[in-house]
N, CA, C and O atoms as a CHARMM CRD file, in Angstrom:
* protein
*
  300
    1    1 UNK  N      0.76600  -1.18000   0.00000 PROA 1      0.00000
    2    1 UNK  CA     0.00000   0.00000   0.00000 PROA 1      0.00000
    3    1 UNK  C      0.81700   1.25900   0.00000 PROA 1      0.00000
    4    1 UNK  O      2.04500   1.26900  -0.08400 PROA 1      0.00000
    5    2 UNK  N      0.07200   2.29000   0.09700 PROA 2      0.00000
    6    2 UNK  CA     0.67500   3.62100   0.10000 PROA 2      0.00000
    7    2 UNK  C      0.89900   4.10100   1.53400 PROA 2      0.00000
    8    2 UNK  O      0.26900   3.61800   2.47500 PROA 2      0.00000
    9    3 UNK  N      1.81100   5.06200   1.67600 PROA 3      0.00000
   10    3 UNK  CA     2.13000   5.60300   3.00000 PROA 3      0.00000
   11    3 UNK  C      1.39900   6.91300   3.19500 PROA 3      0.00000
   12    3 UNK  O      1.39400   7.77600   2.31700 PROA 3      0.00000
   13    4 UNK  N      0.78700   7.05000   4.34400 PROA 4      0.00000
   14    4 UNK  CA     0.09400   8.28700   4.67500 PROA 4      0.00000
   15    4 UNK  C      0.77000   8.90300   5.89400 PROA 4      0.00000
   16    4 UNK  O      0.96500   8.21200   6.89400 PROA 4      0.00000
   17    5 UNK  N      1.12800  10.16800   5.84000 PROA 5      0.00000
   18    5 UNK  CA     1.73500  10.78700   7.01900 PROA 5      0.00000
   19    5 UNK  C      0.63900  11.08300   8.02100 PROA 5      0.00000
   20    5 UNK  O     -0.28200  11.85600   7.75500 PROA 5      0.00000
   21    6 UNK  N      0.75200  10.47800   9.13600 PROA 6      0.00000
   22    6 UNK  CA    -0.25400  10.61200  10.18200 PROA 6      0.00000
   23    6 UNK  C     -0.19300   9.40000  11.06700 PROA 6      0.00000
   24    6 UNK  O      0.64200   8.51900  10.86500 PROA 6      0.00000
   25    7 UNK  N     -1.04800   9.34500  12.02300 PROA 7      0.00000
   26    7 UNK  CA    -1.05900   8.20500  12.92500 PROA 7      0.00000
   27    7 UNK  C      0.00600   8.32500  13.99400 PROA 7      0.00000
   28    7 UNK  O      0.72500   9.32200  14.05900 PROA 7      0.00000
   29    8 UNK  N      0.10300   7.33600  14.80800 PROA 8      0.00000
   30    8 UNK  CA     0.99800   7.36800  15.95200 PROA 8      0.00000
   31    8 UNK  C      2.46000   7.38800  15.53400 PROA 8      0.00000
   32    8 UNK  O      3.23900   8.16200  16.09000 PROA 8      0.00000
   33    9 UNK  N      2.85400   6.56800  14.57800 PROA 9      0.00000
   34    9 UNK  CA     4.25400   6.48100  14.18000 PROA 9      0.00000
   35    9 UNK  C      4.82500   7.79700  13.71000 PROA 9      0.00000
   36    9 UNK  O      5.88400   8.21900  14.17400 PROA 9      0.00000
   37   10 UNK  N      4.13600   8.44800  12.79500 PROA 10     0.00000
   38   10 UNK  CA     4.62400   9.72400  12.26000 PROA 10     0.00000
   39   10 UNK  C      4.69600  10.77500  13.36200 PROA 10     0.00000
   40   10 UNK  O      5.68800  11.49500  13.47700 PROA 10     0.00000
   41   11 UNK  N      3.65500  10.86000  14.16000 PROA 11     0.00000
   42   11 UNK  CA     3.61500  11.85300  15.23700 PROA 11     0.00000
   43   11 UNK  C      4.73300  11.60600  16.24400 PROA 11     0.00000
   44   11 UNK  O      5.36700  12.54500  16.72400 PROA 11     0.00000
   45   12 UNK  N      4.96500  10.35100  16.55500 PROA 12     0.00000
   46   12 UNK  CA     5.99700  10.01000  17.52300 PROA 12     0.00000
   47   12 UNK  C      7.36300  10.49800  17.05500 PROA 12     0.00000
   48   12 UNK  O      8.09800  11.10600  17.83400 PROA 12     0.00000
   49   13 UNK  N      7.71300  10.24600  15.80600 PROA 13     0.00000
   50   13 UNK  CA     9.03300  10.63900  15.32600 PROA 13     0.00000
   51   13 UNK  C      9.12400  12.14000  15.08100 PROA 13     0.00000
   52   13 UNK  O     10.17000  12.73800  15.33300 PROA 13     0.00000
   53   14 UNK  N      8.08100  12.74400  14.60700 PROA 14     0.00000
   54   14 UNK  CA     8.08800  14.18700  14.38500 PROA 14     0.00000
   55   14 UNK  C      8.17700  14.92400  15.71300 PROA 14     0.00000
   56   14 UNK  O      8.90200  15.91300  15.82400 PROA 14     0.00000
   57   15 UNK  N      7.45300  14.45800  16.71700 PROA 15     0.00000
   58   15 UNK  CA     7.48800  15.08700  18.03200 PROA 15     0.00000
   59   15 UNK  C      8.88800  15.00600  18.62800 PROA 15     0.00000
   60   15 UNK  O      9.37700  15.98400  19.19400 PROA 15     0.00000
   61   16 UNK  N      9.52700  13.86700  18.50800 PROA 16     0.00000
   62   16 UNK  CA    10.87900  13.70900  19.04800 PROA 16     0.00000
   63   16 UNK  C     11.84500  14.70100  18.41000 PROA 16     0.00000
   64   16 UNK  O     12.70400  15.25700  19.09500 PROA 16     0.00000
   65   17 UNK  N     11.71300  14.92400  17.12100 PROA 17     0.00000
   66   17 UNK  CA    12.60900  15.84800  16.42200 PROA 17     0.00000
   67   17 UNK  C     12.38900  17.28400  16.86900 PROA 17     0.00000
   68   17 UNK  O     13.34900  18.04400  16.99400 PROA 17     0.00000
   69   18 UNK  N     11.14600  17.66600  17.11000 PROA 18     0.00000
   70   18 UNK  CA    10.84500  19.05100  17.46000 PROA 18     0.00000
   71   18 UNK  C     10.96600  19.34400  18.94600 PROA 18     0.00000
   72   18 UNK  O     11.12700  20.50700  19.31700 PROA 18     0.00000
   73   19 UNK  N     10.89600  18.35100  19.80400 PROA 19     0.00000
   74   19 UNK  CA    10.91000  18.59900  21.24300 PROA 19     0.00000
   75   19 UNK  C     12.21400  18.21800  21.91800 PROA 19     0.00000
   76   19 UNK  O     12.33100  18.36000  23.13500 PROA 19     0.00000
   77   20 UNK  N     13.19000  17.74300  21.17400 PROA 20     0.00000
   78   20 UNK  CA    14.42800  17.26700  21.77400 PROA 20     0.00000
   79   20 UNK  C     15.08900  18.33300  22.64200 PROA 20     0.00000
   80   20 UNK  O     15.45400  18.05500  23.78400 PROA 20     0.00000
   81   21 UNK  N     15.24600  19.53700  22.12400 PROA 21     0.00000
   82   21 UNK  CA    15.89500  20.59300  22.89300 PROA 21     0.00000
   83   21 UNK  C     15.07000  20.99300  24.10700 PROA 21     0.00000
   84   21 UNK  O     15.62800  21.29400  25.16200 PROA 21     0.00000
   85   22 UNK  N     13.75800  21.00000  23.97100 PROA 22     0.00000
   86   22 UNK  CA    12.89800  21.37500  25.09100 PROA 22     0.00000
   87   22 UNK  C     13.09000  20.39700  26.24400 PROA 22     0.00000
   88   22 UNK  O     13.23200  20.81200  27.39400 PROA 22     0.00000
   89   23 UNK  N     13.09600  19.11200  25.94500 PROA 23     0.00000
   90   23 UNK  CA    13.24200  18.10700  26.99000 PROA 23     0.00000
   91   23 UNK  C     14.62900  18.15300  27.61700 PROA 23     0.00000
   92   23 UNK  O     14.75900  18.04700  28.83700 PROA 23     0.00000
   93   24 UNK  N     15.65900  18.30800  26.80200 PROA 24     0.00000
   94   24 UNK  CA    17.02200  18.41100  27.33100 PROA 24     0.00000
   95   24 UNK  C     17.16500  19.63700  28.21800 PROA 24     0.00000
   96   24 UNK  O     17.68800  19.55300  29.32900 PROA 24     0.00000
   97   25 UNK  N     16.69900  20.77500  27.72200 PROA 25     0.00000
   98   25 UNK  CA    16.81100  22.01300  28.49700 PROA 25     0.00000
   99   25 UNK  C     16.07500  21.90200  29.82000 PROA 25     0.00000
  100   25 UNK  O     16.56500  22.36600  30.84900 PROA 25     0.00000
  101   26 UNK  N     14.89800  21.28700  29.79500 PROA 26     0.00000
  102   26 UNK  CA    14.11500  21.14200  31.01900 PROA 26     0.00000
  103   26 UNK  C     14.84800  20.26400  32.03300 PROA 26     0.00000
  104   26 UNK  O     14.85600  20.56900  33.22500 PROA 26     0.00000
  105   27 UNK  N     15.45100  19.19500  31.57200 PROA 27     0.00000
  106   27 UNK  CA    16.17300  18.30200  32.49100 PROA 27     0.00000
  107   27 UNK  C     17.38000  19.00600  33.10100 PROA 27     0.00000
  108   27 UNK  O     17.61200  18.90500  34.30600 PROA 27     0.00000
  109   28 UNK  N     18.15600  19.72100  32.27400 PROA 28     0.00000
  110   28 UNK  CA    19.31200  20.44900  32.80300 PROA 28     0.00000
  111   28 UNK  C     18.87200  21.52900  33.78900 PROA 28     0.00000
  112   28 UNK  O     19.52000  21.74100  34.81400 PROA 28     0.00000
  113   29 UNK  N     17.77800  22.20300  33.47800 PROA 29     0.00000
  114   29 UNK  CA    17.25000  23.22000  34.39200 PROA 29     0.00000
  115   29 UNK  C     16.85800  22.58800  35.72600 PROA 29     0.00000
  116   29 UNK  O     17.16900  23.12400  36.79000 PROA 29     0.00000
  117   30 UNK  N     16.17100  21.44100  35.66000 PROA 30     0.00000
  118   30 UNK  CA    15.73800  20.75700  36.88500 PROA 30     0.00000
  119   30 UNK  C     16.92500  20.38100  37.76000 PROA 30     0.00000
  120   30 UNK  O     16.89600  20.59600  38.97200 PROA 30     0.00000
  121   31 UNK  N     17.96200  19.82500  37.15800 PROA 31     0.00000
  122   31 UNK  CA    19.15400  19.42800  37.92300 PROA 31     0.00000
  123   31 UNK  C     19.80100  20.65300  38.56200 PROA 31     0.00000
  124   31 UNK  O     20.18100  20.61200  39.73200 PROA 31     0.00000
  125   32 UNK  N     19.92700  21.73800  37.80500 PROA 32     0.00000
  126   32 UNK  CA    20.50600  22.96700  38.35800 PROA 32     0.00000
  127   32 UNK  C     19.65300  23.51800  39.50300 PROA 32     0.00000
  128   32 UNK  O     20.17700  23.95000  40.52900 PROA 32     0.00000
  129   33 UNK  N     18.33500  23.49600  39.31200 PROA 33     0.00000
  130   33 UNK  CA    17.42000  23.98500  40.34600 PROA 33     0.00000
  131   33 UNK  C     17.56400  23.16600  41.63300 PROA 33     0.00000
  132   33 UNK  O     17.66500  23.72800  42.72300 PROA 33     0.00000
  133   34 UNK  N     17.57300  21.85400  41.50100 PROA 34     0.00000
  134   34 UNK  CA    17.69000  20.97600  42.67100 PROA 34     0.00000
  135   34 UNK  C     19.03600  21.18200  43.36200 PROA 34     0.00000
  136   34 UNK  O     19.10200  21.26700  44.58800 PROA 34     0.00000
  137   35 UNK  N     20.09500  21.26200  42.58300 PROA 35     0.00000
  138   35 UNK  CA    21.42500  21.46700  43.17600 PROA 35     0.00000
  139   35 UNK  C     21.53600  22.81300  43.88100 PROA 35     0.00000
  140   35 UNK  O     22.14100  22.90400  44.95000 PROA 35     0.00000
  141   36 UNK  N     20.95700  23.86000  43.29200 PROA 36     0.00000
  142   36 UNK  CA    21.01800  25.18700  43.90200 PROA 36     0.00000
  143   36 UNK  C     20.17200  25.27600  45.17100 PROA 36     0.00000
  144   36 UNK  O     20.63000  25.78800  46.19200 PROA 36     0.00000
  145   37 UNK  N     18.95000  24.78100  45.10400 PROA 37     0.00000
  146   37 UNK  CA    18.02900  24.93500  46.23300 PROA 37     0.00000
  147   37 UNK  C     18.25700  23.90500  47.33400 PROA 37     0.00000
  148   37 UNK  O     18.05400  24.20000  48.51200 PROA 37     0.00000
  149   38 UNK  N     18.67500  22.70800  46.96000 PROA 38     0.00000
  150   38 UNK  CA    18.79900  21.62000  47.93300 PROA 38     0.00000
  151   38 UNK  C     20.24100  21.14500  48.09900 PROA 38     0.00000
  152   38 UNK  O     20.48900  19.95600  48.29400 PROA 38     0.00000
  153   39 UNK  N     21.17400  22.06600  48.02100 PROA 39     0.00000
  154   39 UNK  CA    22.58600  21.81300  48.32700 PROA 39     0.00000
  155   39 UNK  C     23.18200  20.60600  47.59700 PROA 39     0.00000
  156   39 UNK  O     23.75400  19.71900  48.22900 PROA 39     0.00000
  157   40 UNK  N     23.05000  20.57500  46.29700 PROA 40     0.00000
  158   40 UNK  CA    23.68400  19.53200  45.49600 PROA 40     0.00000
  159   40 UNK  C     23.01300  18.17800  45.56000 PROA 40     0.00000
  160   40 UNK  O     23.66300  17.15400  45.34700 PROA 40     0.00000
  161   41 UNK  N     21.73300  18.15700  45.84700 PROA 41     0.00000
  162   41 UNK  CA    21.01500  16.87900  46.00000 PROA 41     0.00000
  163   41 UNK  C     20.93400  16.07600  44.70600 PROA 41     0.00000
  164   41 UNK  O     20.68900  14.87000  44.74700 PROA 41     0.00000
  165   42 UNK  N     21.13500  16.71900  43.56300 PROA 42     0.00000
  166   42 UNK  CA    21.05500  15.99100  42.28800 PROA 42     0.00000
  167   42 UNK  C     22.41600  15.45400  41.83700 PROA 42     0.00000
  168   42 UNK  O     22.52300  14.85100  40.77000 PROA 42     0.00000
  169   43 UNK  N     23.43900  15.67100  42.63700 PROA 43     0.00000
  170   43 UNK  CA    24.77200  15.14900  42.31700 PROA 43     0.00000
  171   43 UNK  C     24.85400  13.67800  42.70400 PROA 43     0.00000
  172   43 UNK  O     24.10000  13.20800  43.55500 PROA 43     0.00000
  173   44 UNK  N     25.77700  12.95500  42.07200 PROA 44     0.00000
  174   44 UNK  CA    25.98800  11.54600  42.38400 PROA 44     0.00000
  175   44 UNK  C     26.65800  11.43400  43.75000 PROA 44     0.00000
  176   44 UNK  O     27.60000  12.17000  44.04500 PROA 44     0.00000
  177   45 UNK  N     26.18000  10.52800  44.56700 PROA 45     0.00000
  178   45 UNK  CA    26.77700  10.31100  45.87500 PROA 45     0.00000
  179   45 UNK  C     25.72600   9.96800  46.91100 PROA 45     0.00000
  180   45 UNK  O     24.53000   9.96400  46.62100 PROA 45     0.00000
  181   46 UNK  N     26.17800   9.68300  48.11000 PROA 46     0.00000
  182   46 UNK  CA    25.26500   9.28200  49.17500 PROA 46     0.00000
  183   46 UNK  C     25.06100  10.35800  50.23100 PROA 46     0.00000
  184   46 UNK  O     24.07400  10.31500  50.96600 PROA 46     0.00000
  185   47 UNK  N     25.96000  11.30900  50.32100 PROA 47     0.00000
  186   47 UNK  CA    25.91900  12.29500  51.39800 PROA 47     0.00000
  187   47 UNK  C     25.21000  13.59100  51.01800 PROA 47     0.00000
  188   47 UNK  O     25.22900  14.54700  51.79300 PROA 47     0.00000
  189   48 UNK  N     24.60700  13.64300  49.88100 PROA 48     0.00000
  190   48 UNK  CA    24.02200  14.89200  49.40400 PROA 48     0.00000
  191   48 UNK  C     22.52500  14.77100  49.15400 PROA 48     0.00000
  192   48 UNK  O     21.99400  15.42500  48.25700 PROA 48     0.00000
  193   49 UNK  N     21.85800  13.96400  49.91700 PROA 49     0.00000
  194   49 UNK  CA    20.43900  13.72900  49.66300 PROA 49     0.00000
  195   49 UNK  C     19.57200  14.62800  50.53900 PROA 49     0.00000
  196   49 UNK  O     19.90800  14.92000  51.68600 PROA 49     0.00000
  197   50 UNK  N     18.47100  15.05000  49.97800 PROA 50     0.00000
  198   50 UNK  CA    17.48000  15.80900  50.72600 PROA 50     0.00000
  199   50 UNK  C     16.34400  14.84600  51.07000 PROA 50     0.00000
  200   50 UNK  O     16.04500  13.93100  50.30300 PROA 50     0.00000
  201   51 UNK  N     15.72000  15.05600  52.21700 PROA 51     0.00000
  202   51 UNK  CA    14.62000  14.18900  52.62000 PROA 51     0.00000
  203   51 UNK  C     13.46300  14.36400  51.64000 PROA 51     0.00000
  204   51 UNK  O     13.05400  15.48800  51.35100 PROA 51     0.00000
  205   52 UNK  N     12.94500  13.26400  51.13800 PROA 52     0.00000
  206   52 UNK  CA    11.89100  13.29200  50.11200 PROA 52     0.00000
  207   52 UNK  C     10.52200  13.48700  50.76000 PROA 52     0.00000
  208   52 UNK  O      9.72000  12.55800  50.85400 PROA 52     0.00000
  209   53 UNK  N     10.27900  14.71400  51.20100 PROA 53     0.00000
  210   53 UNK  CA     8.96200  15.03400  51.75600 PROA 53     0.00000
  211   53 UNK  C      8.03000  15.45000  50.62600 PROA 53     0.00000
  212   53 UNK  O      8.47400  15.73800  49.51500 PROA 53     0.00000
  213   54 UNK  N      6.76600  15.47900  50.91500 PROA 54     0.00000
  214   54 UNK  CA     5.78600  15.89400  49.91700 PROA 54     0.00000
  215   54 UNK  C      6.03100  17.34000  49.48500 PROA 54     0.00000
  216   54 UNK  O      5.82800  17.68300  48.32000 PROA 54     0.00000
  217   55 UNK  N      6.46000  18.17700  50.40700 PROA 55     0.00000
  218   55 UNK  CA     6.73500  19.57400  50.08100 PROA 55     0.00000
  219   55 UNK  C      7.88400  19.69800  49.07700 PROA 55     0.00000
  220   55 UNK  O      7.81600  20.49900  48.14500 PROA 55     0.00000
  221   56 UNK  N      8.92600  18.90900  49.27000 PROA 56     0.00000
  222   56 UNK  CA    10.07700  18.93500  48.34500 PROA 56     0.00000
  223   56 UNK  C      9.65500  18.43700  46.96800 PROA 56     0.00000
  224   56 UNK  O     10.00500  19.03900  45.95200 PROA 56     0.00000
  225   57 UNK  N      8.91700  17.35700  46.93500 PROA 57     0.00000
  226   57 UNK  CA     8.46500  16.80100  45.65500 PROA 57     0.00000
  227   57 UNK  C      7.56400  17.80100  44.93300 PROA 57     0.00000
  228   57 UNK  O      7.71300  18.01000  43.72900 PROA 57     0.00000
  229   58 UNK  N      6.63700  18.41900  45.65500 PROA 58     0.00000
  230   58 UNK  CA     5.74400  19.42000  45.03700 PROA 58     0.00000
  231   58 UNK  C      6.53900  20.62100  44.52400 PROA 58     0.00000
  232   58 UNK  O      6.25400  21.13900  43.44400 PROA 58     0.00000
  233   59 UNK  N      7.53000  21.06200  45.29000 PROA 59     0.00000
  234   59 UNK  CA     8.33500  22.20300  44.88000 PROA 59     0.00000
  235   59 UNK  C      9.07600  21.92400  43.58100 PROA 59     0.00000
  236   59 UNK  O      9.05000  22.73900  42.65900 PROA 59     0.00000
  237   60 UNK  N      9.73600  20.77600  43.50800 PROA 60     0.00000
  238   60 UNK  CA    10.49600  20.42400  42.30700 PROA 60     0.00000
  239   60 UNK  C      9.56300  20.21000  41.12000 PROA 60     0.00000
  240   60 UNK  O      9.84800  20.66500  40.01300 PROA 60     0.00000
  241   61 UNK  N      8.44300  19.51500  41.35100 PROA 61     0.00000
  242   61 UNK  CA     7.49500  19.26300  40.26100 PROA 61     0.00000
  243   61 UNK  C      6.88900  20.55800  39.74500 PROA 61     0.00000
  244   61 UNK  O      6.72700  20.73200  38.53700 PROA 61     0.00000
  245   62 UNK  N      6.55500  21.46700  40.65300 PROA 62     0.00000
  246   62 UNK  CA     5.97000  22.75400  40.23900 PROA 62     0.00000
  247   62 UNK  C      6.96900  23.57800  39.44500 PROA 62     0.00000
  248   62 UNK  O      6.63700  24.10800  38.38500 PROA 62     0.00000
  249   63 UNK  N      8.18600  23.68700  39.95100 PROA 63     0.00000
  250   63 UNK  CA     9.21100  24.46500  39.24900 PROA 63     0.00000
  251   63 UNK  C      9.50200  23.88300  37.87100 PROA 63     0.00000
  252   63 UNK  O      9.63200  24.62000  36.89400 PROA 63     0.00000
  253   64 UNK  N      9.60300  22.56600  37.79800 PROA 64     0.00000
  254   64 UNK  CA     9.87000  21.89500  36.53200 PROA 64     0.00000
  255   64 UNK  C      8.74000  22.12100  35.53700 PROA 64     0.00000
  256   64 UNK  O      8.98200  22.38500  34.35900 PROA 64     0.00000
  257   65 UNK  N      7.52000  22.01700  36.01100 PROA 65     0.00000
  258   65 UNK  CA     6.35000  22.20200  35.14000 PROA 65     0.00000
  259   65 UNK  C      6.27100  23.63300  34.63200 PROA 65     0.00000
  260   65 UNK  O      6.04600  23.86000  33.44300 PROA 65     0.00000
  261   66 UNK  N      6.45700  24.60000  35.52800 PROA 66     0.00000
  262   66 UNK  CA     6.40300  26.00300  35.10600 PROA 66     0.00000
  263   66 UNK  C      7.49000  26.32900  34.08800 PROA 66     0.00000
  264   66 UNK  O      7.24200  27.02800  33.10600 PROA 66     0.00000
  265   67 UNK  N      8.68600  25.82000  34.32700 PROA 67     0.00000
  266   67 UNK  CA     9.77600  26.05400  33.36700 PROA 67     0.00000
  267   67 UNK  C      9.44800  25.40700  32.02200 PROA 67     0.00000
  268   67 UNK  O      9.67600  26.00400  30.97000 PROA 67     0.00000
  269   68 UNK  N      8.92100  24.19800  32.06000 PROA 68     0.00000
  270   68 UNK  CA     8.55500  23.51200  30.82500 PROA 68     0.00000
  271   68 UNK  C      7.49900  24.26900  30.04200 PROA 68     0.00000
  272   68 UNK  O      7.58500  24.37100  28.81800 PROA 68     0.00000
  273   69 UNK  N      6.50300  24.79900  30.73700 PROA 69     0.00000
  274   69 UNK  CA     5.44100  25.56500  30.07100 PROA 69     0.00000
  275   69 UNK  C      6.01800  26.84700  29.47600 PROA 69     0.00000
  276   69 UNK  O      5.70100  27.20100  28.34000 PROA 69     0.00000
  277   70 UNK  N      6.85500  27.53900  30.23000 PROA 70     0.00000
  278   70 UNK  CA     7.46400  28.77200  29.72300 PROA 70     0.00000
  279   70 UNK  C      8.33100  28.49900  28.50100 PROA 70     0.00000
  280   70 UNK  O      8.31300  29.27000  27.54200 PROA 70     0.00000
  281   71 UNK  N      9.08000  27.42000  28.53000 PROA 71     0.00000
  282   71 UNK  CA     9.93400  27.06400  27.39700 PROA 71     0.00000
  283   71 UNK  C      9.08600  26.69600  26.19000 PROA 71     0.00000
  284   71 UNK  O      9.39100  27.10000  25.06900 PROA 71     0.00000
  285   72 UNK  N      8.03000  25.93400  26.41300 PROA 72     0.00000
  286   72 UNK  CA     7.15000  25.52700  25.31900 PROA 72     0.00000
  287   72 UNK  C      6.51900  26.74100  24.65700 PROA 72     0.00000
  288   72 UNK  O      6.38800  26.78000  23.43400 PROA 72     0.00000
  289   73 UNK  N      6.12600  27.73400  25.45000 PROA 73     0.00000
  290   73 UNK  CA     5.49200  28.93400  24.90000 PROA 73     0.00000
  291   73 UNK  C      6.44400  29.71800  24.00200 PROA 73     0.00000
  292   73 UNK  O      6.00100  30.40500  23.08200 PROA 73     0.00000
  293   74 UNK  N      7.75800  29.62100  24.26300 PROA 74     0.00000
  294   74 UNK  CA     8.74200  30.32300  23.44100 PROA 74     0.00000
  295   74 UNK  C      8.83200  29.72200  22.04200 PROA 74     0.00000
  296   74 UNK  O      9.13900  30.42100  21.07700 PROA 74     0.00000
  297   75 UNK  N      8.55900  28.39900  21.93800 PROA 75     0.00000
  298   75 UNK  CA     8.62600  27.73300  20.64700 PROA 75     0.00000
  299   75 UNK  C      7.27800  27.83100  20.00700 PROA 75     0.00000
  300   75 UNK  O      7.08500  27.33600  18.89600 PROA 75     0.00000
């Protein structure tokens, strides 16, 4: 048969090509945010962990989401 651009396959690969920088930037931002606010908690090691309270999880998730939305709006 013939190929039609559409469906899950096409969208999946097209999305990956257009969102690669957004996802990378968001991850780097998240790591920097966690390291700055929680004293290097995103670094490799055992002595740099922050207690995983609901407040910490909500803070990181909120900051990450807001940054992601702001970045998406720029594109």
